[in-house]
C-alpha positions in Angstrom: 108.7 200.0 97.4 110.8 198.1 99.8 111.7 194.5 99.3 110.0 193.5 102.6 106.7 195.1 101.4 106.9 193.4 98.0 107.5 190.0 99.6 104.5 190.5 101.9 102.2 191.5 99.1 103.4 188.5 97.0 102.6 186.2 99.9 99.1 187.7 100.4 98.4 187.4 96.6 99.5 183.8 96.6 97.2 182.9 99.5 94.3 184.7 97.9 94.9 183.0 94.6 94.9 179.5 96.2 91.8 180.3 98.3 89.8 181.7 95.4 89.9 178.3 93.7 88.4 176.4 96.6 84.7 175.4 96.7 82.7 177.4 99.3 80.0 174.8 100.0 82.2 172.6 102.2 84.2 173.3 105.4 87.8 174.3 104.8 90.9 173.0 106.5 93.3 176.0 106.9 97.0 175.4 107.6 99.5 177.7 109.3 103.1 176.6 109.6 105.8 178.3 111.7 109.4 177.3 112.1 108.8 175.0 115.0 105.0 174.3 115.1 102.1 173.6 112.8 98.5 174.6 113.2 95.3 173.5 111.4 91.7 174.6 111.7 88.4 173.4 110.2 86.5 176.5 109.3 82.9 176.9 108.1 83.0 179.9 105.8 79.2 180.3 105.6 78.8 180.9 109.4 82.4 182.3 109.8 83.1 179.9 112.6 85.9 177.6 113.5 84.5 174.1 113.9 87.6 172.3 115.2 91.3 173.1 115.5 94.5 171.3 116.5 98.1 172.3 116.8 101.5 170.9 117.8 101.4 173.0 120.9 98.4 171.0 122.2 99.8 167.5 121.7 102.9 167.2 123.8 103.3 163.4 123.7 104.2 163.3 120.0 107.8 162.5 119.1 109.6 162.3 115.8 110.5 164.8 113.2 108.3 167.7 112.1 106.7 165.7 109.3 105.7 163.0 111.8 104.2 165.6 114.1 102.3 167.2 111.2 100.9 163.7 110.3 99.7 163.2 113.9 98.1 166.7 113.9 96.2 165.7 110.7 94.9 162.5 112.3 93.8 164.3 115.4 92.0 167.0 113.5 90.3 164.4 111.4 89.1 162.6 114.6 87.8 165.9 116.0 86.0 166.6 112.7 84.4 163.1 112.8 83.1 163.9 116.3 81.4 167.1 114.8 79.8 165.0 112.1 82.0 166.3 109.2 83.5 163.8 106.7 84.2 166.0 103.7 86.3 169.2 103.5 88.5 171.2 101.2 92.2 171.6 101.9 93.5 175.2 102.0 97.2 175.2 101.9 97.3 179.0 101.9 100.7 180.4 100.9 102.6 177.1 101.4 103.6 174.6 98.8 102.0 171.2 99.0 105.2 169.6 100.1 106.8 168.5 103.3 104.9 169.2 106.5 101.8 170.5 104.7 101.6 167.3 102.6 102.1 165.2 105.7 99.2 167.0 107.5 96.9 166.4 104.5 97.9 162.7 104.4 97.1 162.5 108.2 93.7 164.0 107.5 93.0 161.4 104.8 94.1 158.5 107.0 92.0 159.8 109.9 88.9 159.5 107.7 88.4 163.0 106.4 87.8 163.1 102.6 89.6 166.0 101.0 
């Protein structure tokens, strides 16, 4: 098996392991992080629908380093969730460690009023 395929399988297993430990009765905040942008979605798994989403591509007026941008994205997503009437969610970090930009996004969600 090639090294690329092993790495891809390891990534998929890690994300599935993290996701399997989450509670299914609350909406889930899913995070995707690329080299230059960060994306977050609020997903209702029961109905299989995206309730709200936010990304660094949408908000152009944010300045600062990547962690500051992630924090602002978290606050904006929390505001959009409050507009939909959601105050409690679970945080799905996926394959990423809870560190750096992912942690900043979670802190922004909490400061915005979303209970994780």
